[in-house]
C-alpha positions in Angstrom: 4.0 -3.8 -8.5 2.6 -7.4 -7.5 2.2 -10.0 -9.9 -1.6 -10.4 -9.2 -1.7 -6.4 -10.2 0.3 -7.2 -13.4 -1.9 -10.0 -14.0 -5.3 -8.1 -13.7 -3.8 -5.2 -15.7 -2.8 -7.1 -18.7 -6.1 -8.6 -18.8 -8.0 -5.4 -18.7 -5.4 -3.1 -20.7 -3.8 -5.5 -23.3 -6.3 -8.4 -23.8 -9.2 -6.0 -23.5 -11.3 -8.4 -21.1 -13.7 -7.5 -18.5 -13.4 -8.9 -14.3 -16.4 -9.7 -12.4 -16.1 -10.9 -9.1 -18.6 -12.5 -7.2 -18.6 -12.9 -3.1 -20.2 -16.3 -2.3 -20.2 -15.5 1.5 -18.9 -18.5 3.4 -17.9 -20.2 -0.2 -15.6 -17.6 -0.8 -15.4 -15.6 -4.1 -15.5 -16.1 -7.9 -13.5 -14.2 -10.2 -13.8 -14.2 -14.0 -12.4 -12.7 -16.9 -14.6 -12.3 -19.9 -13.9 -11.4 -23.5 -16.2 -8.8 -24.9 -18.8 -11.6 -27.1 -19.3 -13.5 -24.1 -23.0 -14.9 -23.8 -24.6 -15.3 -20.5 -24.3 -18.9 -19.6 -20.7 -19.5 -21.0 -18.0 -20.7 -19.0 -15.3 -17.4 -18.9 -12.0 -17.8 -20.2 -10.4 -17.5 -16.9 -11.6 -18.3 -13.8 -10.5 -18.7 -10.1 -12.4 -19.7 -6.8 -11.1 -18.4 -3.8 -11.9 -19.5 -0.3 -9.5 -18.2 2.5 -5.9 -19.2 1.4 -7.3 -21.6 -1.2 -7.7 -21.2 -4.6 -8.2 -23.4 -7.9 -9.6 -22.9 -11.4 -8.2 -21.8 -14.7 -6.6 -18.9 -13.3 -5.0 -15.9 -15.6 -1.2 -15.5 -14.6 0.8 -14.1 -17.7 3.5 -13.3 -14.9 4.2 -16.8 -14.0 2.7 -19.1 -16.9 4.8 -18.7 -20.1 2.3 -19.9 -22.6 -0.2 -17.1 -21.0 2.6 -14.7 -21.7 2.6 -15.9 -25.1 -1.0 -15.4 -25.4 -0.2 -11.5 -24.7 2.5 -11.7 -27.3 -0.1 -13.0 -29.7 -2.7 -10.4 -28.7 -0.1 -7.6 -29.3 0.8 -8.6 -33.0 -3.0 -8.9 -33.8 -3.1 -5.0 -32.7 -0.2 -4.4 -34.9 3.0 -4.7 -32.6 5.9 -6.9 -33.5 7.6 -8.5 -31.0 11.3 -9.3 -29.8 13.4 -10.5 -26.9 17.2 -10.5 -26.3 19.1 -11.9 -23.4 22.2 -10.1 -23.4 22.5 -8.9 -19.8 19.1 -9.1 -18.7 15.9 -10.7 -20.4 14.5 -7.5 -22.5 11.3 -7.7 -24.3 10.5 -5.4 -27.0 7.4 -4.3 -28.8 7.5 -2.2 -31.9 4.6 -0.8 -33.6 4.6 -2.1 -37.3 4.4 1.4 -38.8 7.6 2.0 -36.8 6.1 4.9 -34.8 7.0 3.6 -31.2 9.2 1.3 -29.3 8.9 0.2 -25.7 10.6 -2.3 -24.0 11.2 -4.1 -20.5 13.9 -5.7 -18.8 13.7 -8.3 -15.9 14.9 -11.8 -14.6 11.9 -13.2 -15.9 10.6 -13.5 -19.7 7.1 -13.7 -18.5 7.3 -10.0 -16.5 9.3 -8.8 -19.6 6.3 -9.6 -21.9 3.6 -8.3 -19.4 5.5 -5.1 -18.6 6.3 -4.0 -22.0 2.7 -5.0 -23.2 1.4 -2.7 -20.7 3.8 0.1 -21.7 3.0 -0.4 -25.7 -0.7 -0.1 -24.2 0.1 3.4 -22.8 0.4 2.3 -19.0 3.2 3.0 -17.2 4.5 0.4 -14.8 7.1 0.3 -12.2 9.3 -2.5 -12.8 
């Protein structure tokens, strides 16, 4: 699965954000992620302007930005999951539900991707690794 698709799924399924895409004709497209308490006129939490091969903005890319991947970990903690990682033979991210009822993990060569995929699994979305 492409990084962009994982980023989108994490925003929607884990973070609980809503996506809006506005086609601006020759000026390209505007993509924005909003929280559920968004008020009209506020800046979205993440946004991207895309015109051809050029894009700019404050983009949501937890599969490549470790600070954003840690936002995913913090969100999962708020949802009642504990987090762990190990680097034995591969990088493995793990989420354990605090009541002990569920455990999910994901292995990758990148901690960013391992975190994102494990979080998606914890939220009930199977991802091909």
